[in-house]
C-alpha positions in Angstrom: 62.0 151.6 73.2 59.5 151.9 76.0 57.5 155.1 76.9 59.3 155.5 80.1 62.6 155.4 78.2 61.4 157.7 75.7 60.1 160.3 78.3 63.5 159.9 80.0 65.4 160.6 76.8 63.1 163.7 76.1 63.7 165.2 79.4 67.3 164.7 79.1 67.4 166.3 75.5 65.4 169.1 76.7 67.0 169.8 79.9 70.6 168.7 79.4 71.1 169.9 75.6 74.6 171.0 76.2 75.9 167.9 77.3 73.7 166.0 74.9 75.3 168.0 72.1 78.9 167.2 73.5 78.1 163.5 73.5 76.9 163.6 70.0 80.0 165.5 68.7 82.2 162.9 70.7 80.4 159.9 69.3 80.4 161.1 65.6 84.2 162.1 65.8 85.1 158.6 67.6 83.0 157.2 64.7 85.3 159.2 62.0 88.4 158.0 64.0 87.3 154.5 63.9 86.7 154.7 60.1 89.9 156.5 59.7 92.0 153.8 61.5 90.4 151.1 59.5 91.6 152.5 56.3 95.2 153.2 57.6 95.4 149.4 58.2 94.4 148.8 54.8 97.2 150.7 53.5 96.4 154.3 53.3 98.4 157.1 54.5 96.5 158.9 57.5 95.4 162.3 55.5 94.0 160.1 52.7 92.6 157.8 55.0 90.6 160.6 57.1 89.4 162.1 53.8 87.9 158.9 52.6 86.3 158.4 56.0 84.6 161.8 55.9 83.5 161.0 52.4 82.0 158.0 53.6 80.5 159.4 56.5 78.7 162.1 54.3 79.8 165.1 56.7 80.0 165.4 60.2 77.3 168.3 60.6 75.0 166.5 58.3 75.2 163.3 60.3 74.5 165.5 63.7 71.5 166.9 62.1 70.2 163.4 60.9 70.7 162.2 64.7 69.0 165.3 66.1 66.0 165.0 63.9 65.8 161.3 65.0 65.9 161.6 68.8 63.0 162.6 71.1 62.2 166.3 71.7 63.6 167.4 68.2 60.4 169.1 67.3 60.2 170.8 70.4 63.7 172.0 69.9 63.1 173.3 66.4 59.9 175.1 67.6 61.8 176.8 70.4 64.5 177.9 67.9 61.7 179.2 65.5 60.1 180.9 68.4 63.3 182.6 69.5 64.3 183.5 66.0 60.7 184.8 65.2 60.7 187.0 68.5 64.1 188.5 67.3 62.8 189.1 63.8 59.9 190.9 65.2 61.7 193.0 67.7 64.0 194.3 65.0 60.8 195.4 63.1 58.4 197.0 66.0 56.7 199.3 63.6 54.9 196.8 61.4 54.6 194.2 64.2 52.6 196.8 66.5 50.3 197.5 63.4 49.7 193.8 63.2 49.4 193.2 66.8 46.8 195.8 67.2 45.1 194.8 64.1 44.6 191.2 65.3 44.0 192.1 68.9 41.0 194.3 67.7 39.6 191.5 65.8 40.2 188.9 68.4 39.0 190.8 71.4 35.8 191.7 69.4 35.2 188.0 68.5 35.9 186.8 72.0 33.5 189.2 73.8 30.9 188.4 71.1 31.6 184.6 71.4 31.1 185.0 75.4 27.5 186.4 74.7 26.5 184.0 72.0 27.8 181.0 74.0 25.9 182.1 77.2 22.7 182.9 75.3 22.6 180.6 72.4 25.0 177.6 73.0 25.2 177.0 76.6 22.6 174.5 77.8 20.1 175.8 80.3 21.1 175.5 83.9 18.6 172.9 84.6 18.7 168.9 85.0 18.5 167.3 81.4 17.8 170.4 79.8 17.5 168.7 76.4 14.3 167.3 77.8 12.6 170.7 78.3 10.2 171.9 75.8 7.8 174.8 75.3 4.2 174.3 73.9 3.6 177.3 71.7 0.5 179.4 72.0 -1.5 180.2 75.0 -4.0 178.2 77.4 -6.2 178.9 80.1 -6.1 177.2 83.5 -8.9 174.8 82.7 -7.1 173.7 79.6 -3.7 173.3 81.4 -5.3 171.0 83.9 -7.1 169.0 81.3 -3.6 168.9 79.2 -2.1 167.6 82.5 -4.5 164.9 83.0 -4.5 163.7 79.5 -1.0 164.0 78.1 1.4 160.6 78.8 4.5 161.9 76.8 5.2 165.1 78.7 4.7 166.3 82.1 3.3 170.0 81.7 3.3 173.2 83.6 2.2 176.8 83.4 3.3 180.1 84.2 2.1 183.6 84.3 4.9 186.0 84.3 5.1 189.6 84.7 2.3 189.6 87.4 2.3 192.7 89.9 2.1 192.6 93.6 2.1 195.0 96.3 4.2 194.1 99.5 2.7 195.7 102.6 3.3 195.4 106.2 6.9 195.4 105.8 7.7 199.2 106.4 7.0 201.2 103.1 4.9 199.3 100.6 6.8 198.3 97.4 5.5 197.1 94.2 6.7 193.6 93.2 7.0 191.7 89.7 6.5 188.2 90.2 5.0 185.0 88.4 2.1 182.8 89.3 3.0 179.1 88.5 1.4 176.0 88.6 2.2 173.6 91.5 4.5 171.3 89.4 6.4 174.2 87.8 9.6 173.9 89.8 9.4 170.2 89.6 9.0 170.2 85.9 12.3 172.5 85.7 14.1 170.3 88.2 15.2 173.2 90.1 15.6 173.5 94.2 15.4 176.4 96.4 18.6 177.7 98.3 16.6 177.3 101.5 13.1 175.7 102.3 11.2 173.9 99.6 9.2 174.6 96.4 5.5 173.8 95.8 4.0 170.6 96.4 1.3 168.8 94.2 -2.2 170.3 94.5 -0.8 173.5 96.2 -2.2 175.7 93.4 -5.9 174.9 94.5 -7.9 177.1 96.5 -7.2 176.8 100.6 -3.6 175.5 100.0 -2.1 178.2 97.6 -1.6 180.8 100.5 2.2 180.2 100.0 5.0 182.3 98.3 8.8 181.6 97.2 11.0 184.6 97.4 13.8 185.5 95.0 17.3 186.0 96.7 17.5 189.7 95.6 14.2 190.5 97.4 15.1 188.3 100.4 18.2 190.2 101.2 17.0 193.8 100.4 13.9 193.6 102.1 14.4 190.8 104.8 18.2 191.2 105.3 18.9 187.6 104.4 17.1 186.4 107.4 17.5 182.6 107.4 14.6 182.5 109.8 12.3 183.7 107.0 10.9 180.3 106.5 7.4 179.9 107.9 7.1 183.8 108.3 3.9 185.3 107.0 4.1 188.3 104.3 1.2 190.3 102.8 0.7 190.4 99.1 -2.1 192.2 97.6 -3.9 192.1 101.0 -3.4 188.2 101.2 -1.4 186.7 103.9 1.0 184.3 102.4 3.7 182.0 104.3 7.2 181.9 102.9 8.2 178.3 101.9 11.5 179.0 100.3 13.9 181.3 98.6 15.3 180.6 95.0 18.9 180.8 94.3 20.2 184.0 92.8 21.2 182.3 89.6 17.6 181.2 89.0 15.7 183.6 86.6 12.7 181.9 84.9 10.5 182.8 83.4 12.4 186.0 83.6 14.9 187.7 85.6 12.6 190.4 86.6 10.6 187.9 88.7 11.0 188.6 92.6 8.5 186.3 94.0 6.5 183.3 92.7 3.2 182.1 94.1 1.0 179.3 93.0 -1.7 179.7 90.5 -5.3 179.7 91.7 -6.8 176.8 89.9 -10.5 177.2 91.1 -12.7 175.1 88.5 -15.7 176.5 90.4 -15.1 179.8 88.7 -15.5 179.1 85.3 -14.9 182.6 84.2 -11.5 182.8 85.7 -10.9 179.0 85.0 -11.6 179.1 81.4 -11.7 182.8 80.3 -9.0 184.5 82.0 -5.0 184.3 82.5 -4.1 182.5 79.1 -0.5 181.4 79.7 2.2 179.8 78.1 3.2 176.1 79.0 6.4 174.4 79.3 7.0 170.7 79.8 9.4 168.0 80.4 9.5 164.9 78.1 9.1 161.7 79.7 11.7 159.0 79.5 12.0 157.6 76.0 9.5 160.2 74.7 10.3 162.4 71.7 9.3 165.8 70.4 7.5 164.3 67.6 5.5 161.9 69.9 4.6 164.9 72.1 3.6 167.0 69.1 1.3 164.3 67.8 -0.3 163.6 71.2 -0.8 167.3 71.8 -2.9 167.9 68.7 -5.3 165.4 69.8 -5.5 166.4 73.4 -6.2 170.0 72.4 -8.9 169.2 70.3 -10.6 166.9 72.9 -10.4 169.9 75.2 -12.7 172.0 73.1 -15.9 170.6 74.5 -14.7 171.3 78.2 -14.9 175.1 77.6 -18.1 176.5 78.9 -18.5 178.7 75.9 -18.1 177.8 72.2 -14.6 177.7 70.9 -13.4 177.7 67.2 -12.5 174.1 66.0 -9.1 175.4 64.9 -8.3 176.8 68.4 -4.6 176.3 69.0 -4.5 173.8 66.3 -1.3 175.1 65.2 0.5 174.5 68.4 4.0 173.3 68.3 6.4 171.6 70.7 9.9 173.3 70.6 13.1 172.8 72.7 12.6 175.2 75.4 16.2 176.6 74.7 15.3 177.4 71.0 12.2 179.3 72.3 13.9 181.4 74.9 16.5 182.8 72.5 14.2 183.0 69.6 14.0 187.1 69.9 17.7 187.6 70.1 19.3 184.7 68.1 19.0 186.4 64.7 20.7 189.7 66.1 23.4 187.9 68.0 24.3 186.0 65.0 24.3 189.0 62.7 26.6 190.7 65.3 28.9 187.8 65.3 29.1 187.5 61.6 30.1 191.2 61.8 33.0 190.8 64.3 33.9 187.8 62.3 34.4 189.9 59.2 36.5 192.5 61.2 38.8 189.6 62.1 39.1 188.4 58.5 40.0 192.0 57.4 42.6 192.1 60.1 44.1 188.8 58.9 44.0 190.1 55.6 46.0 193.3 56.6 48.6 191.1 58.6 48.9 188.9 55.6 49.7 191.8 53.4 52.4 193.3 56.0 53.9 189.9 56.0 53.9 189.8 51.9 55.6 193.2 51.9 58.4 192.0 54.4 58.8 188.9 51.9 60.6 191.1 49.4 63.0 192.4 52.2 64.0 188.8 53.4 64.1 187.4 49.9 67.9 187.0 50.2 67.6 185.7 53.5 65.2 183.1 52.6 67.3 182.2 49.5 70.4 181.8 51.8 68.9 179.6 54.1 67.5 177.4 51.1 71.0 177.5 49.7 72.3 176.0 53.1 69.9 173.1 53.0 66.6 174.0 54.3 63.9 172.5 53.1 60.7 174.4 52.0 58.6 172.8 54.8 61.2 173.9 57.3 61.1 177.5 56.0 57.2 177.4 55.9 57.2 176.3 59.4 59.6 179.1 60.4 57.5 181.8 58.9 54.2 180.4 60.1 55.7 180.4 63.5 56.4 184.0 63.2 52.9 184.8 62.0 51.5 182.7 64.9 53.8 184.4 67.6 52.4 187.8 66.1 48.8 186.4 66.5 49.5 185.0 69.9 50.5 188.6 71.1 47.4 189.8 69.4 45.6 187.3 71.2 46.9 188.6 74.5 46.0 192.0 73.8 42.6 190.8 72.3 41.9 189.0 75.6 42.5 192.3 77.6 40.3 194.2 75.0 37.5 191.4 75.3 36.6 192.7 78.7 36.2 196.1 77.4 34.4 195.0 74.6 32.2 192.8 76.6 31.2 195.4 78.9 30.2 197.6 76.0 28.3 194.9 74.2 26.5 193.7 77.3 25.6 197.3 78.0 24.3 197.9 74.4 22.5 194.5 74.0 21.0 194.2 77.5 18.1 196.0 75.8 17.6 192.8 73.6 17.6 190.6 76.5 17.9 191.1 80.4 20.0 187.8 80.6 22.7 189.2 78.7 23.5 191.8 81.3 25.2 189.4 83.8 27.4 187.5 81.2 31.1 187.4 81.9 34.4 185.7 80.6 34.8 181.9 81.5 37.2 179.4 80.8 35.4 178.7 77.4 36.2 182.2 76.5 40.0 181.6 77.3 40.0 178.5 75.2 38.1 180.4 72.3 40.8 183.2 72.3 43.7 180.9 72.4 42.2 178.8 69.4 41.3 181.9 67.6 44.8 183.5 68.0 46.3 180.3 66.5 44.0 180.1 63.8 44.5 183.6 63.0 48.2 183.4 63.0 47.9 180.4 60.5 45.3 182.3 58.4 47.2 185.3 58.2 50.6 183.6 57.5 49.8 180.9 55.2 49.8 182.6 52.1 52.8 184.7 52.5 54.7 181.8 53.9 54.0 179.7 50.6 54.8 182.7 48.4 58.1 183.4 50.3 59.2 179.8 50.4 58.9 179.4 46.6 62.6 180.4 46.2 64.5 181.1 43.0 68.0 181.1 44.2 69.6 182.5 41.0 66.8 185.5 40.8 66.9 186.1 44.3 70.4 187.0 44.5 70.9 188.9 41.3 70.5 192.5 40.7 66.8 193.5 40.1 65.7 190.3 41.6 64.1 191.9 44.8 62.1 194.0 42.3 60.7 191.0 40.5 59.8 189.2 43.5 58.1 192.4 44.8 55.8 192.4 41.8 54.5 188.8 42.9 54.0 190.1 46.4 52.1 193.2 45.3 49.7 191.2 43.0 48.9 188.7 46.0 48.6 191.7 48.5 46.3 193.2 46.3 44.2 190.5 46.3 44.1 190.7 50.1 43.2 194.2 50.0 40.5 193.7 47.5 39.0 191.1 49.8 39.5 193.6 52.8 37.5 196.4 50.9 34.6 193.7 50.0 34.1 192.8 53.6 34.2 196.5 54.5 31.5 197.3 52.0 29.3 194.7 53.4 29.8 196.0 56.9 29.6 199.7 56.1 26.4 199.2 53.9 24.8 197.2 56.9 25.7 200.0 59.1 24.6 202.7 56.8 21.0 200.8 56.4 20.6 200.5 60.3 21.7 204.1 60.7 19.2 205.3 58.1 16.5 203.2 59.5 17.1 204.4 63.0 17.0 208.2 61.9 13.7 207.5 60.1 12.4 205.9 63.3 13.3 209.0 65.3 11.7 211.1 62.8 8.4 209.3 63.3 5.7 211.1 65.0 4.4 209.0 68.0 0.9 210.5 67.9 1.5 212.6 71.4 3.8 215.1 72.7 6.3 213.8 75.2 7.8 217.1 76.2 7.6 218.2 79.8 5.3 215.1 80.9 6.2 213.1 84.1 4.7 209.7 84.6 4.5 207.6 88.1 2.8 204.4 88.4 0.3 204.0 91.1 -0.6 200.4 92.0 -3.3 199.5 94.5 -3.7 195.8 95.4 -6.0 193.8 93.2 -8.8 193.7 95.7 -9.0 197.5 95.2 -11.2 196.7 92.1 -14.0 194.9 94.1 -15.6 198.3 94.7 -15.5 200.4 91.4 -16.8 203.2 93.2 -14.0 203.4 95.8 -11.4 203.0 93.0 -13.1 205.9 91.1 -13.3 208.1 94.0 -9.7 207.4 94.8 -8.2 208.4 91.4 -10.9 211.5 91.2 -9.2 212.5 94.5 -5.7 212.0 93.5 -5.8 214.0 90.2 -7.6 216.5 92.2 -4.9 217.0 94.6 -2.0 216.6 92.0 -3.3 219.6 90.2 -2.5 221.6 93.5 1.3 220.6 93.3 3.3 223.6 92.9 4.9 223.6 89.4 2.1 221.2 87.6 -0.2 222.4 85.1 -2.2 219.6 83.9 -2.9 216.1 85.2 -4.5 212.9 83.9 -4.1 209.2 84.2 -4.1 206.1 82.0 -3.9 202.5 82.5 -1.4 201.7 79.5 1.3 204.2 78.7 2.1 204.7 75.0 5.5 203.1 73.9 5.3 200.9 77.1 5.0 197.0 77.7 1.7 197.6 79.1 -0.9 196.0 76.8 -4.5 196.0 78.5 -7.1 194.4 76.4 -10.8 193.5 76.1 -12.7 191.1 74.0 -15.6 193.1 72.0 -18.6 192.9 69.9 -19.3 195.6 67.3 -22.3 196.7 65.9 -22.7 196.2 62.1 -19.3 194.6 61.9 -19.8 191.4 59.7 -18.1 188.4 61.2 -15.6 186.7 58.9 -15.1 183.1 58.4 -11.1 183.6 58.6 -11.4 185.2 62.1 -11.8 182.5 64.8 -12.1 184.9 67.7 -13.7 188.2 68.5 -12.0 191.2 68.0 -9.5 192.0 70.9 -8.6 195.6 70.9 -6.2 197.6 73.1 -8.4 199.0 75.9 -7.4 202.4 77.4 -8.8 203.6 80.8 -8.3 207.3 80.6 -9.4 210.5 82.8 -10.9 213.3 80.8 -7.9 215.4 80.4 -5.7 212.6 78.9 -5.9 213.6 75.2 -5.4 217.2 76.1 -2.4 216.6 78.3 -0.9 214.3 75.8 -1.8 216.6 72.7 -3.7 213.8 70.8 -5.8 215.5 68.3 -9.4 214.8 68.5 -10.4 214.2 64.6 -14.3 213.7 65.0 -17.1 213.9 67.8 -16.1 214.8 71.5 -13.8 213.9 74.2 -14.7 212.4 77.6 -15.9 214.7 80.3 -16.7 214.6 84.1 -20.3 213.9 82.9 -19.2 210.4 81.6 -19.5 209.1 85.2 -20.1 205.6 86.5 -23.8 205.8 86.2 -23.8 207.6 82.9 -24.5 205.8 79.7 -21.3 203.7 78.3 -19.4 205.7 75.7 -15.9 205.0 74.0 -13.4 207.0 71.6 -11.7 204.9 68.9 -8.5 205.6 67.1 -8.8 206.6 63.4 -7.5 203.4 62.1 -9.7 201.4 64.4 -12.8 203.3 63.3 -11.7 202.8 59.6 -11.1 199.1 59.9 -14.4 198.2 61.6 -16.7 200.7 59.8 -14.9 201.5 56.6 -16.6 204.4 54.4 -19.0 205.1 57.2 -19.4 207.6 59.9 -18.3 205.8 63.2 -19.9 208.4 65.5 -22.8 206.9 67.0 -22.0 203.3 66.3 -22.1 200.9 69.1 -19.7 198.5 70.8 -19.6 196.2 73.9 -17.6 193.8 75.6 -18.5 189.9 75.0 -19.8 189.8 78.8 -21.8 192.9 78.9 -25.5 193.3 77.8 -25.4 197.2 77.2 -23.9 198.8 74.2 -21.4 201.6 74.4 -21.8 204.4 72.1 -18.7 205.7 69.9 -18.5 209.6 70.7 -15.3 210.4 69.4 -12.3 209.6 66.9 -8.6 210.5 67.8 -5.5 210.3 66.0 -3.5 207.3 65.8 -0.9 206.7 68.7 2.2 204.5 68.3 1.0 202.6 71.4 3.5 199.8 71.1 6.6 201.3 69.4 7.7 203.8 67.1 7.5 201.4 64.3 4.0 200.5 64.9 4.6 196.9 65.3 1.3 195.9 66.8 0.8 192.5 67.9 -1.2 190.4 65.5 -3.7 189.6 68.1 -4.6 193.2 68.8 -7.3 194.4 66.3 -7.7 198.2 67.4 -7.4 200.6 70.1 -10.3 201.7 72.3 -10.5 204.4 74.8 -12.8 204.2 77.8 -13.7 206.9 80.5 -12.1 205.7 84.0 -15.1 205.2 85.7 -16.7 203.1 82.8 -13.4 201.2 82.1 -13.1 197.3 82.3 -10.3 194.9 81.5 -10.1 191.0 80.9 -10.8 190.4 84.5 -14.2 192.2 83.9 -13.1 194.7 86.6 -12.1 198.2 86.5 -8.3 198.9 86.3 -6.6 199.6 89.3 -3.1 200.2 88.4 -2.8 203.6 86.6 -0.3 206.0 85.4 -0.3 209.3 86.6 0.8 212.1 84.0 1.8 215.5 85.1 2.5 218.2 82.9 5.4 220.3 84.7 8.5 222.2 84.3 9.6 221.9 87.9 12.3 219.3 89.4 10.9 216.0 88.6 12.3 214.2 91.7 10.4 216.9 93.8 6.9 216.4 91.8 7.4 212.6 92.1 8.1 212.9 96.1 5.0 215.0 96.3 2.9 212.5 94.4 4.1 209.8 96.9 3.1 211.9 99.8 -0.5 212.7 98.3 -0.9 208.8 97.6 0.4 208.1 101.2 -2.1 210.4 102.8 -5.0 208.8 100.6 -3.9 205.2 101.5 -0.5 204.3 102.9 -0.7 200.6 101.5 -0.4 201.9 97.9 3.1 201.9 96.5 4.3 204.5 93.8 6.8 203.5 91.5 8.5 204.1 88.1 9.1 207.8 88.2 10.2 208.7 84.6 9.5 211.3 81.8 7.7 210.6 78.6 10.7 211.9 76.8 12.8 208.9 78.3 9.9 206.3 77.5 10.2 207.6 73.7 14.0 207.4 74.0 13.9 203.9 75.5 11.6 202.8 72.6 14.5 203.4 70.2 17.1 201.7 72.4 17.2 198.2 70.7 17.5 199.7 67.1 20.2 202.1 68.3 22.2 199.7 70.1 22.5 197.3 67.0 23.0 200.2 64.6 25.9 201.7 66.6 27.6 198.4 67.2 27.4 197.9 63.5 28.7 201.5 62.8 31.5 200.7 65.3 32.5 197.5 63.4 32.1 199.3 59.9 34.5 202.3 61.1 37.0 199.7 62.5 37.0 197.8 59.1 37.2 201.1 57.2 40.2 202.0 59.0 41.9 198.5 58.4 41.0 198.7 54.7 42.5 202.2 54.5 45.6 200.9 55.9 45.6 198.0 53.7 45.3 200.3 50.5 47.7 202.6 51.8 50.3 199.8 52.1 49.7 198.2 48.8 50.0 201.6 46.9 53.2 202.8 48.9 54.7 199.4 48.5 54.1 199.2 45.0 55.4 202.7 44.4 58.7 201.8 46.3 59.1 198.9 44.1 58.4 200.8 41.0 60.9 203.4 41.7 63.0 202.4 38.7 60.2 202.3 36.5 58.9 205.7 37.6 62.4 207.1 37.1 62.5 205.8 33.7 59.1 207.2 33.0 60.1 210.6 34.2 63.3 210.5 32.2 61.2 209.7 29.1 59.0 212.7 29.5 56.3 211.8 32.1 54.8 214.6 34.0 54.3 214.6 37.8 50.7 214.6 37.1 50.9 211.6 35.1 52.8 209.6 37.8 50.5 211.0 40.4 47.5 209.5 38.4 49.3 206.1 37.9 50.0 205.6 41.4 46.5 207.0 42.7 45.0 204.7 39.9 46.4 201.6 41.5 44.5 202.4 44.9 41.3 203.2 43.0 41.3 200.0 40.9 42.0 198.2 44.2 38.8 199.6 45.7 36.9 199.4 42.7 37.3 195.7 42.5 36.3 195.1 46.2 33.7 197.4 45.9 32.0 195.5 43.1 32.5 192.2 44.9 31.2 193.8 48.2 27.9 195.3 46.7 27.2 192.0 45.1 27.5 190.1 48.5 25.7 193.0 50.1 22.7 192.7 47.9 22.3 189.1 49.2 23.5 189.6 52.9 21.5 192.8 53.4 18.3 190.9 53.4 19.1 189.3 56.5 18.8 192.7 58.1 15.2 193.2 56.9 13.5 192.5 60.1 15.7 195.1 61.7 15.0 197.9 59.3 12.4 200.7 59.3 11.2 203.0 56.4 14.2 201.8 54.2 14.5 198.7 51.9 17.4 196.1 52.3 18.7 197.2 48.9 18.2 201.1 49.5 20.1 202.4 46.4 21.1 205.7 48.2 22.8 203.9 50.9 24.8 201.8 48.5 25.7 204.9 46.6 26.8 206.7 49.7 29.1 203.7 50.7 30.6 203.5 47.3 31.6 207.0 47.5 32.9 207.0 50.9 35.0 203.7 49.9 36.3 205.8 46.8 37.2 208.9 49.1 39.0 206.4 51.6 40.8 205.0 48.7 41.6 208.5 47.4 42.8 209.5 50.9 44.9 206.2 51.6 46.5 206.5 48.2 47.5 210.4 48.0 50.5 210.4 50.2 52.1 207.6 48.3 51.0 208.9 45.1 52.5 212.6 45.9 56.0 211.0 47.1 56.1 208.9 43.9 55.4 212.1 41.9 58.6 213.7 43.4 60.9 211.0 42.6 64.2 212.1 41.3 64.9 210.1 37.9 68.6 210.4 38.4 68.5 208.8 41.9 65.7 206.4 40.6 67.8 204.9 37.9 70.4 204.0 40.4 68.1 201.8 42.4 69.3 198.2 42.6 
């Protein structure tokens, strides 16, 4: 039969089923009549001829069924019948169906939301042409090395960028502080992106004289310039420099980070050797040339980096950046969140498996009640495969309903997850549901239905017809069902143990983190960021005079008791640093670079305002002026590191470009400058404080962007507004931004571990509830199936306490088996959490013990009601049970 004929037959069979059935009935009966007439002509009377014809045919209904199975659309017809029957069966038992749908809905919804995040962050290709050809060159390089690599490499085209650069936009009303990126001229070409309007940078537009141009981000273009399409060619002032707007980038573009509002070309001035070779070390990206491989680029890169060393105007260690590698750009961009997202995805998958086990247990419980129904269907000719298909259809129907609920819940879960995880990566905040998530939830619903229904279907379909219909047969079937369901519950408990132990470790870690002394007192401290343009540093005297006057006037604000300033707030992302030499500090062969400490520029009252203890020597004073001898204060750990066993007071330190030594005049207590876990970057070798008039940064100039700290009990918005007015009076072109309390800074430092911990706790609680339902179901169903046995025990003298203990013991044994397996798995899996923990080991015995006690208490609670009900069984009533 041709495809067209089969399609026509299929359509007819599906749309005109009644007529097709009438035609089939007429055809079969006509065939019976023909056989009967033939036999009558051969000498048989009509009744005998009809009987012989029916025997030869094998039965009218059997023939019809054979024809139905052979015709087009038979499977669809059966599926439709199974769906209708399954829906009616579920509708007759709404209680257990609701529990099953809710269980699967929770698991499917959480997995769909988590899949949307993982897919967008880890799996979806970068939104650039040929993203598989984009790579990241690890380590950091100055402008001169970038230019050398661009000229010498053949396997890749290399671009560089400096993210997190700060600019002041003036001349457009009130000055605003912007975050942007400085990029090489070929940066956008390497990425393969185009602006929404205008153009990107042309070749050589990163050299002096040609780099006075700028690209705007869409959000800045709309908020500050009203989305004016005539923005192209307009000149704006950034840090006192006029730049022409040449284009606006699409709103979807967010590289190197989503905080970038503007992009300007690098200043590649080879005549300024200090800036060209000694400042602005930057990450590099590249695009592989056609037919080039990562391995080829890696080999070429090592040789080019080594050949670049003689180009530096100062001696470089021979192993400088010798370990640089070439990685796929997408892999590099997600390296900070990859492990956390995969851990969370594993956690929600555990929740789904627990839900599937719960539903499987529910289906097994119903199998006993349906034993006679299944036996009757088998006795009427239904094959085991047909019965299994019907039962799987029912479980998939439940799962599809759970999937529909899960899809609705996924939108809620996604909002919660993105809100919590945006602290891990800003890109997560904008993630939404898409068609891939819809496909995922559909496939997951079907797989969940098959997974939860397969074992019950195989068990139920194995029918013993004689045993199924005789008295007591239901009890014997129930025993097998209970045994299998017990396995499911033990598995649920094992998975729950893994989740709850993970949550317990993370909560304990978070608790210990919140108890950490940051080294300062954050109470009643308000901070605002004051950001003069970079040219402000050209006159050290003017910068010092500005901040001296600002601090003096701020002390006069009503409600302010103390004022100080610092360039890098504790527990912030601000990492000022300098390269130093130390008196008497022996050089070590293993150290290829000079010490690079964090360099704090502070006003005299900083330590007092922040309540940072002075351990030795003296604090800074107004006498440590621009013309006074250079002085520094070290943190206790820095002094111990550089001069162990010696008195550091009176020792000397200087930057590598200075001739004059600075004297160590004081030692202060350590401060958690980077985070509460004290995860100082490996390249930071200590903490040095300098009085602001004498302070320097890596540009060899005085820091101009400072954080003003104000001790106050007054309204924070009013105080911040007063600071803005003071700055506007002193210089109307200096923006004031980021007003916040130090307490909020401390709180923000725990946002990442808090988000992960509470998500794990949420998953653990859901898993614990599902496990408790599973234990309750098994114990309750087992007790109901053992009614006859319990009645007999009571009749023979068993007390209520003995019956109570018998039933309760079953639940405890289930949890004990699952607990043992879960602890064994957790000892292995919890090591994956090691990088997320603080102050607690991955196999902390107290956490494991607490979880074990929690699971035992849960089992006791889940088993109490069934055990109490069983203890009250009347033996006379029980012995009459079928």
